[in-house]
N, C-alpha and C positions, 0 to 999 in steps of 0.2 A: 361385582367384579369377579367373584369366584365363578358365577354362572357363565359370564362371558369367556373366561379362560377354559371352562369345561367344554363349551360349544366349539371353541377353536381347536381344542384337543381332539374332540370327536370328529370334526370336519377333516382334520389332518390325517387321522387314522383311516377314515373312509377313503380319502384321496389316495393314500399310499396303497391301500388294499386294492382299490380299483386299478391303479396304475400297474401294480404287480400282476393282477389278473389279465389285463389287456396285453401286457408284454408276453406272458406265457401262452395265452390263447391265440393271439393274432400278432405274432412277432414282426412279420414283414409289413403287414398293413398298418400296424400301429406306428412303426418307425417312419414309414412313408408319410403318414398323416402328421406326425410331429414335425418333420422336416418342412412339409408344405405349409403348415400352420406358422412355423417360425419365419419362413421366407415372406409370407403374407404380412406378418406383423412388422417385419423390418421394412418392407415396401411401403406399408401404410404410414409408418413413422417417418420415413424419408420424404414421402409425398407431403405430409402435413408440415414438415420442417421447411420444405421448399415453398409451400404456399404461404407459410408464416413470414419467411424472409422476403418474398415478393411483395406481400402486403405492407410490411414495415418499410421497404424501400419506396413503394409508391406513396405512402403517407409522408415519409421524410422528404421526398421530392416536392410534394405539394406544399408542405410547410416551408421548405427552403425558398420556394418561389413566391410565397405570399408573406410580405413584410409583417402584416398584422398578425397572422397566425404564428409566425416565428416568434414575435414579441410575446404573445400569450404563452406559448410553450416554454420559452426561456424563463418567464416569470414563474410559471408553475414549477419548473425544475429547480429554480433558485429557492423557492419557498420550502422545498423538501430538504434543502441543505441548511446546515448551521456551521458557523465557523467554530474552530476548536483551539484550545490552548492546553498544553500539557506541561506539567512540572516534571523535570528530569533530575533524578538523583541516582547516579550509578546505573544499575539495571532496573531501577524502579521508575515507572512512568505513570503519572496520575493524570488522566485525561478528563477534561470538562468541555461540554459544548455550550455555545452561547449565541445570542443575537445582540446582546448589549454587553460591551466589554466591562462596564461598571459593575456588572453582576459577579464578575470573577475575582476571587480573592483566595490566595494560598497563604499558608503559614510560612513566614520568612525563614529561609535557611541559606546560609552563605555558601554551602556546598552544592547548591543546585543551580539550574538555569531553566528557562522556559522556551517552548517552541510554539509560535502562533502559526496556525494553518488557515490560509484564506480560501476556504472551500467555495464560498459564494462567488468570488470573482475569478475562479479558476478558468483559464483559457484552454479550451480543448482538454479539460479535465487534468491539466497540469497545475498542481497546487503550489503556490509560492509559500515558502517556509521562512519565517522571521525568527531569529534567535534573540531572545530577550533575557536580561539579567536582573532587572529591578521592577518593583511594583510601585505605583500603579502602572499598568501596561500601556505603552504608546504603540499603537498598531498601524500607524501610518508608515509607509515604507516606499522605497524606490528600487527598481530593478537595476542590477549592474550590467555593464556591457562586456565584462571580461568573461573568459572561460578558460578552462585548463584542458589542453589536448591530452595530457596524461596526469593522473593523480594516483600515486601508489603509496601505501602505508605498510610499514613492516612491524609485525608483532609476533613474539615467540618464534623468531626465525622463519616466519611465513610472511609472504608479501601479498597484499590484496589490492586490487584496482577498485577505486571508488569513483562514483559519478555524482557530482553535485547537482546535476540536472538530468532528469529522465522524462519519459512521457507522463509520469505520475507526480513528480515533485521537482521543485527548483529552489536551491539554496543560494543562488547567485543574487543575493539581496544586499544592498548597500548597508554597511556597518555590521553585517553578520560576522561574528568572531568564531573562528575555527581553532579551538584550543583542545587540550587533552580531554576535558569533560565532553566536548562535542563529539570527538572521534570515538570515545567509549560508547556514547549514545548511538552513533551511526552504526558502528559494528554490531551492536546488540540489536537495535531496533529493526535493522534491515537484514538481520540474520546472516551477516557476512562471515562471522565466526562465532563459536560458542564461548561466551564470556561468563564467568562466575564472579561472585563477590570476592572470592579469594584471588582470582586473576587481577581484578581491578585494584586491589590493595597493593599488588606488587608492581603495578605500572607506574614508572616514574616519568617516562616520556615515550613518544612515538617518533620513528624516523620516517620522514615523508620525502618522496621524490616527485617533483612536478615538472611538467613542460607547459609553459603558458602559451597564450595566443600569439605571442611574439617569438615563439620557439626558443625561449630561454629555458635552459635546464638548471634546476636548483635542487639541492638536497638540504632539508631543514630538520631541525629538532623541534618537536612540538611538546610543550609542557603547559602547565597552568599559567606560567609567566611568559612563555614564548609561543606566539600564536600568529595566525594569519587573519587579517582584517580585510574583508571585501569592500572595495570602494567603487565609485561609479565607473571609472575607466582604468583602474589599477588595483593592485592588492598590496598590503603593507605587511611586513614581517618584522 
């Protein structure tokens, strides 16, 4: 290890001395050479990037047009994925990956809940998120038809817009409960605002404003006892 560091140091010294000599001896030619060399490197990198993108597009086109190839590629992609379930307690999130749900067991704690992420069946990489409260975990779920045009939550005199569905995740799952614990998890996990354990201890409730798919405007107080339940074609408060 020491020998390697010594060689790196020697090489660096030689390079710096050579660079300094060339700058002082051939200032104009050396600068011109550096500029030309940099431009060529940028050009080469750009060309390689274009070639790589073209190749990937051609491969994707061939795969999409061939049912059997697409099936093989989908199976390979799925095998690389594992579903996950995390235990959430305040800002503490304990994540486990699994292929068999019977393998997963957490120590029971009435102050936490769990989030199941169905990575394997993600459509267009949008992962359905199922909120669970008891063990053993039942991970069969149904997607809801509802959506909120606007979902705002107020905390410490600041208002934040939340999305229950993005290109990456979807919480519109039947029987998902959106309570105080869930919103603490959401604000912290998705880095909406900086939450500390001290902040959490002081939170009694959240003020939530929603505009639902029927353009109904509602202002709700969210606590551990007052919460929103997502249903198939409606939501309950």
